[in-house]
N, C-alpha and C positions, 0 to 999 in steps of 0.2 A: 345339800347338793346342788351344785351346779348343773343342772340339766334343763332342757327345753322339756315340759309337759305338754304332751297333745291331748292327753286324757285323765281326768280325775274321777277315784271308780270309789266311790264312799261306802264301805263296808264296816263302819263303826257298828257295833252292836250286835253283829253276825258270828255266830259260833262256826267252829268249822264243820262241815263243809263249804260253808256259802262263799266265804272270801276267796276260795281257788274256783269254783262253781263261777261265781261270777267274772274272775279273773279271765279265766278261759273263753268266756263267754264274748268278753268284750274284748280280749285279743282279736278273735275274729271279725271285730266291724274297723280295725285301723288298718292303715297300712304299713307295709315291713318299712321298720327303720323306726315308726312313732314308739313313743314313751308314753305306758300308763302309770300313773302314780295312784299306787293302794292306799286308804286307808282303812285300817282297822284295828281293835282294841283286841281280841282273841290273839295273846300271846303267843300260841301255836302256829301263828302266820308268817314266823320267822324259819322255823323249819321245813314247814308246808311248800313256802315259797321257795325255799331252798331246792327242793326234790321236786318242785313242779317244774321250775325253769330248767333244772339238769336233765329231767324226764323229756317236756316238750323242745329243749334246744333255743328256747329264748331266754335272752340275757338276762341277769337279775345284775342291774345296776349297782344296787346297795339298800340298805335297810338303816333307816333312823326312825329313833324314837323319841316321842314330843311328851313327856309325863305319860298316858296310857295309851296314846295312840301312836300307832306304828305308821312309818311312811316308807312304804317298798315302790323300789323305781325299777318298772321293767319294758324292757324295748323287744320288740315282735321282731324276729329272725328269718321266719319263715311264712 
């Protein structure tokens, strides 16, 4: 993904709901318009992040998978 990442959040090895909880917490620490790259190994992160971003109105820029690691790119909307 060709996007400037402002913060990387490593949640590898964490099971649901920790990646969602930590993403929500980290999202509050960045400015509107900035991007988080979430790293996770829990396959549930894909549907969880789609639902979370829809519910919170933050922008899901994309999800890429590299082996067992999911790279989730989220932009803070508000």
